[in-house]
FILORO-167274 format. One record per residue (C-alpha): residue in one letter; residue number from 0; x, z, y. Coordinates in steps of 0.5 Angstrom, whole numbers, plus 500, padded with zeros to 3 digits. Example, Ala and Ser with C-alpha at 12.3 -4.5 7.8 and 13.67 -1.06 7.14 Angstrom:
# residues 2
{r A,0,{525,516,491}}
{r S,1,{527,514,498}}
END
This chain:
# residues 351
{r M,0,{399,746,638}}
{r S,1,{405,748,642}}
{r A,2,{412,748,640}}
{r P,3,{414,754,635}}
{r T,4,{417,760,637}}
{r A,5,{424,761,634}}
{r Q,6,{422,766,629}}
{r T,7,{417,761,626}}
{r A,8,{422,755,626}}
{r A,9,{427,760,622}}
{r W,10,{421,762,617}}
{r T,11,{419,755,616}}
{r E,12,{426,753,614}}
{r K,13,{426,758,609}}
{r V,14,{419,757,606}}
{r L,15,{420,749,605}}
{r A,16,{426,751,601}}
{r W,17,{421,756,597}}
{r L,18,{415,752,596}}
{r P,19,{418,747,591}}
{r G,20,{419,752,586}}
{r V,21,{413,755,586}}
{r L,22,{408,750,587}}
{r P,23,{405,746,581}}
{r G,24,{407,739,580}}
{r D,25,{413,735,583}}
{r G,26,{416,732,589}}
{r A,27,{417,733,596}}
{r V,28,{412,739,599}}
{r E,29,{409,737,606}}
{r L,30,{407,743,611}}
{r E,31,{403,743,617}}
{r P,32,{401,749,621}}
{r L,33,{393,749,622}}
{r V,34,{390,751,629}}
{r A,35,{385,755,624}}
{r G,36,{383,762,627}}
{r H,37,{388,766,631}}
{r S,38,{390,772,627}}
{r N,39,{394,770,621}}
{r L,40,{399,764,621}}
{r V,41,{396,758,617}}
{r F,42,{399,752,614}}
{r A,43,{396,746,610}}
{r L,44,{401,744,604}}
{r R,45,{401,738,600}}
{r R,46,{405,736,594}}
{r G,47,{403,729,591}}
{r E,48,{395,729,591}}
{r Q,49,{394,737,591}}
{r R,50,{393,741,597}}
{r Y,51,{394,748,599}}
{r I,52,{393,753,604}}
{r L,53,{399,758,606}}
{r R,54,{397,764,610}}
{r R,55,{402,770,613}}
{r P,56,{402,775,618}}
{r P,57,{403,773,625}}
{r M,58,{410,773,628}}
{r G,59,{412,780,632}}
{r E,60,{409,787,631}}
{r Y,61,{402,789,629}}
{r A,62,{399,795,626}}
{r A,63,{401,797,620}}
{r S,64,{394,796,617}}
{r A,65,{393,790,620}}
{r H,66,{394,783,617}}
{r D,67,{395,785,610}}
{r V,68,{395,778,606}}
{r L,69,{398,781,600}}
{r R,70,{392,785,599}}
{r E,71,{388,779,601}}
{r A,72,{391,775,595}}
{r R,73,{389,781,590}}
{r L,74,{382,781,593}}
{r L,75,{382,773,592}}
{r T,76,{384,774,585}}
{r V,77,{379,779,583}}
{r L,78,{373,775,586}}
{r A,79,{376,769,582}}
{r E,80,{375,774,576}}
{r A,81,{368,776,578}}
{r G,82,{366,768,578}}
{r S,83,{366,767,585}}
{r T,84,{365,759,586}}
{r R,85,{366,759,594}}
{r T,86,{373,762,594}}
{r P,87,{380,759,593}}
{r R,88,{384,761,588}}
{r V,89,{391,764,589}}
{r V,90,{397,760,586}}
{r A,91,{403,763,589}}
{r I,92,{405,770,592}}
{r A,93,{411,772,596}}
{r E,94,{412,779,596}}
{r A,95,{415,783,603}}
{r G,96,{422,783,603}}
{r D,97,{423,778,598}}
{r A,98,{430,774,597}}
{r A,99,{427,768,599}}
{r G,100,{426,771,606}}
{r V,101,{418,768,606}}
{r G,102,{414,774,604}}
{r P,103,{409,777,605}}
{r A,104,{405,771,604}}
{r Y,105,{401,767,599}}
{r V,106,{399,760,597}}
{r M,107,{392,758,595}}
{r T,108,{388,752,593}}
{r R,109,{385,748,598}}
{r L,110,{377,747,597}}
{r P,111,{373,741,600}}
{r G,112,{369,742,606}}
{r V,113,{369,742,614}}
{r A,114,{370,748,618}}
{r I,115,{365,748,624}}
{r R,116,{368,751,630}}
{r N,117,{368,750,638}}
{r E,118,{365,743,637}}
{r A,119,{360,740,632}}
{r P,120,{362,735,628}}
{r A,121,{360,728,629}}
{r W,122,{356,728,622}}
{r L,123,{352,734,624}}
{r D,124,{347,730,628}}
{r S,125,{340,733,625}}
{r A,126,{336,739,626}}
{r A,127,{334,739,619}}
{r Q,128,{342,739,617}}
{r R,129,{343,745,622}}
{r A,130,{337,749,619}}
{r T,131,{340,748,612}}
{r I,132,{347,750,614}}
{r S,133,{344,756,617}}
{r R,134,{340,758,611}}
{r E,135,{346,756,607}}
{r L,136,{351,761,611}}
{r V,137,{346,767,610}}
{r G,138,{345,765,603}}
{r A,139,{353,765,602}}
{r L,140,{353,772,605}}
{r A,141,{347,775,601}}
{r E,142,{351,772,595}}
{r L,143,{357,776,596}}
{r H,144,{353,782,597}}
{r A,145,{350,782,590}}
{r L,146,{357,782,587}}
{r P,147,{358,788,582}}
{r I,148,{363,793,586}}
{r A,149,{366,796,580}}
{r P,150,{372,791,579}}
{r F,151,{374,791,587}}
{r E,152,{374,799,586}}
{r A,153,{378,799,580}}
{r A,154,{383,794,583}}
{r K,155,{383,799,589}}
{r L,156,{380,794,594}}
{r G,157,{375,799,597}}
{r R,158,{371,805,595}}
{r P,159,{364,806,596}}
{r G,160,{361,811,601}}
{r G,161,{363,813,608}}
{r Y,162,{365,806,611}}
{r L,163,{362,806,618}}
{r A,164,{366,813,619}}
{r R,165,{372,810,616}}
{r Q,166,{371,804,621}}
{r L,167,{371,808,627}}
{r T,168,{377,812,625}}
{r R,169,{381,806,623}}
{r W,170,{380,802,630}}
{r S,171,{380,808,634}}
{r G,172,{386,810,631}}
{r Q,173,{389,803,632}}
{r R,174,{387,803,639}}
{r D,175,{390,810,641}}
{r E,176,{396,808,638}}
{r F,177,{396,801,642}}
{r V,178,{395,805,649}}
{r A,179,{400,810,647}}
{r R,180,{405,804,646}}
{r G,181,{403,802,653}}
{r G,182,{398,797,652}}
{r R,183,{393,795,658}}
{r A,184,{387,799,659}}
{r L,185,{380,796,658}}
{r D,186,{375,800,662}}
{r D,187,{369,799,658}}
{r E,188,{372,801,651}}
{r P,189,{372,809,652}}
{r A,190,{364,808,653}}
{r V,191,{363,803,647}}
{r R,192,{367,808,643}}
{r A,193,{363,814,645}}
{r W,194,{356,811,644}}
{r L,195,{358,808,637}}
{r Q,196,{361,815,635}}
{r A,197,{354,818,637}}
{r N,198,{349,814,634}}
{r V,199,{352,812,627}}
{r A,200,{348,808,623}}
{r D,201,{345,811,617}}
{r E,202,{349,807,611}}
{r G,203,{346,804,605}}
{r P,204,{349,803,598}}
{r S,205,{356,800,598}}
{r T,206,{357,792,597}}
{r L,207,{363,788,597}}
{r V,208,{363,786,605}}
{r H,209,{367,781,608}}
{r G,210,{369,784,615}}
{r D,211,{370,777,618}}
{r F,212,{364,773,616}}
{r K,213,{362,768,621}}
{r L,214,{361,760,622}}
{r D,215,{368,758,623}}
{r N,216,{370,762,617}}
{r V,217,{367,758,612}}
{r L,218,{367,751,610}}
{r V,219,{361,746,609}}
{r D,220,{360,740,605}}
{r P,221,{358,734,610}}
{r D,222,{354,731,605}}
{r T,223,{349,737,603}}
{r C,224,{351,742,608}}
{r G,225,{352,747,603}}
{r V,226,{357,752,604}}
{r T,227,{363,750,599}}
{r C,228,{368,756,601}}
{r V,229,{368,763,605}}
{r L,230,{375,764,608}}
{r D,231,{379,770,611}}
{r W,232,{378,775,607}}
{r E,233,{384,780,610}}
{r M,234,{379,785,612}}
{r A,235,{374,785,606}}
{r T,236,{373,792,602}}
{r L,237,{367,796,600}}
{r G,238,{362,798,605}}
{r D,239,{355,797,608}}
{r P,240,{353,790,608}}
{r L,241,{349,790,614}}
{r A,242,{356,791,618}}
{r D,243,{357,784,615}}
{r L,244,{350,781,618}}
{r G,245,{351,785,624}}
{r F,246,{358,781,625}}
{r L,247,{355,774,623}}
{r L,248,{349,775,629}}
{r A,249,{354,778,634}}
{r F,250,{358,771,633}}
{r W,251,{352,767,633}}
{r P,252,{349,765,640}}
{r D,253,{342,763,640}}
{r S,254,{341,763,648}}
{r P,255,{345,761,653}}
{r A,256,{346,768,656}}
{r A,257,{349,770,649}}
{r A,258,{354,764,649}}
{r A,259,{356,766,656}}
{r V,260,{359,772,653}}
{r F,261,{364,769,649}}
{r E,262,{366,762,653}}
{r E,263,{373,760,651}}
{r L,264,{372,764,644}}
{r L,265,{366,760,642}}
{r G,266,{363,754,643}}
{r E,267,{355,753,644}}
{r V,268,{354,750,637}}
{r T,269,{349,754,635}}
{r L,270,{345,753,641}}
{r A,271,{343,746,638}}
{r D,272,{336,744,636}}
{r G,273,{335,746,628}}
{r F,274,{340,752,628}}
{r L,275,{336,759,626}}
{r D,276,{336,764,632}}
{r R,277,{338,771,630}}
{r A,278,{331,774,628}}
{r A,279,{330,768,623}}
{r M,280,{337,769,620}}
{r V,281,{335,776,619}}
{r G,282,{329,774,616}}
{r V,283,{332,770,611}}
{r Y,284,{337,775,609}}
{r A,285,{332,780,608}}
{r E,286,{328,775,603}}
{r L,287,{335,773,599}}
{r S,288,{338,780,599}}
{r G,289,{331,784,598}}
{r R,290,{333,789,604}}
{r K,291,{328,791,609}}
{r V,292,{332,790,615}}
{r T,293,{330,787,622}}
{r L,294,{334,785,628}}
{r E,295,{333,792,632}}
{r D,296,{336,795,626}}
{r L,297,{342,791,627}}
{r R,298,{344,793,634}}
{r W,299,{349,798,632}}
{r Y,300,{352,794,628}}
{r H,301,{352,788,633}}
{r V,302,{356,793,638}}
{r L,303,{361,795,633}}
{r A,304,{363,788,632}}
{r L,305,{364,786,639}}
{r W,306,{368,793,640}}
{r K,307,{372,791,633}}
{r M,308,{373,784,636}}
{r A,309,{376,786,643}}
{r L,310,{381,791,640}}
{r L,311,{383,786,635}}
{r L,312,{384,780,640}}
{r E,313,{387,785,645}}
{r A,314,{393,786,640}}
{r S,315,{394,778,640}}
{r Y,316,{394,778,647}}
{r T,317,{399,783,647}}
{r R,318,{403,778,642}}
{r H,319,{402,773,647}}
{r L,320,{405,776,653}}
{r A,321,{411,778,649}}
{r G,322,{412,771,647}}
{r T,323,{412,772,639}}
{r T,324,{406,767,638}}
{r D,325,{406,760,640}}
{r D,326,{398,759,640}}
{r P,327,{396,757,647}}
{r F,328,{389,760,646}}
{r F,329,{391,767,647}}
{r A,330,{392,766,654}}
{r C,331,{384,767,655}}
{r L,332,{384,774,652}}
{r D,333,{386,776,659}}
{r T,334,{379,776,661}}
{r A,335,{375,775,654}}
{r N,336,{377,782,651}}
{r P,337,{374,786,657}}
{r R,338,{368,781,657}}
{r L,339,{366,783,650}}
{r L,340,{367,790,651}}
{r A,341,{362,789,657}}
{r A,342,{357,786,653}}
{r A,343,{358,791,648}}
{r L,344,{356,796,653}}
{r E,345,{350,793,655}}
{r L,346,{347,792,649}}
{r A,347,{349,799,647}}
{r R,348,{345,801,653}}
{r S,349,{339,797,652}}
{r V,350,{332,799,650}}
END
């Protein structure tokens, strides 16, 4: 990782003074930035033998409804109460505007497992392992979609019905606000948005939805290839479960052409022998969830996923240009975001 910005360095001093008073145990606290995701800032913590993760919003400006890590902490608490075994436990919260100057931020336990990102780890060397991971990933998704929604509704973490319309309104509004502030034009965005609005999918019964469910947002046990932890819950709410499945498939390349859409954004991990293709992933989900769904049923959701990701990353690209992020990854978004939208438009217009 490159040298931290001045904002990040100043905040780090404050958080190192805050952590000893809120973490269990004794002794010095070690903090290390993680290059894990490119949205919120993520830090690995150690105190004695215990390990934790700290999350906070990015430095600089961002949309008011984005990067709500305190809401994410509340949701993780409800998940724990609901008996979820694949989610971390929250151990400390710093509210926005706290006296220590740390918040908004929270600390959670660090569950075991390995993140699979742009490159396959050395231990992932057989087709059988890759097939197991494919099924485990879909199984984890079906499992969270089977959770009762009443606790999340009671905690005001979402409301059933109308999810797809709200998604279009929210992301369109953020994009319009961004452009009004001088954000760059993205040629294919208006056409993709118009297609989504004109062809809204028929929404099914609401479940808990993760909102960012993909391979690099889970941890995998190298010994069993099981999914040990689902990460990055900041966009979770109640809504149409097929939005999660469409998002997963959008970021699950199963051909060189599909992988080329992403280039710097994703590696070609899922092209390796043994990983299930998109149609097979849908089949596993249908079997485990009991929902009748085909790959063609997910086209609208796939386009939605590409559109949302392009808009989300465009905000990150703007922070990169402003110098308020030290993540070198964001430089590639100059061309990557238009490419995502071009792919979304091509898929929307496919027969």
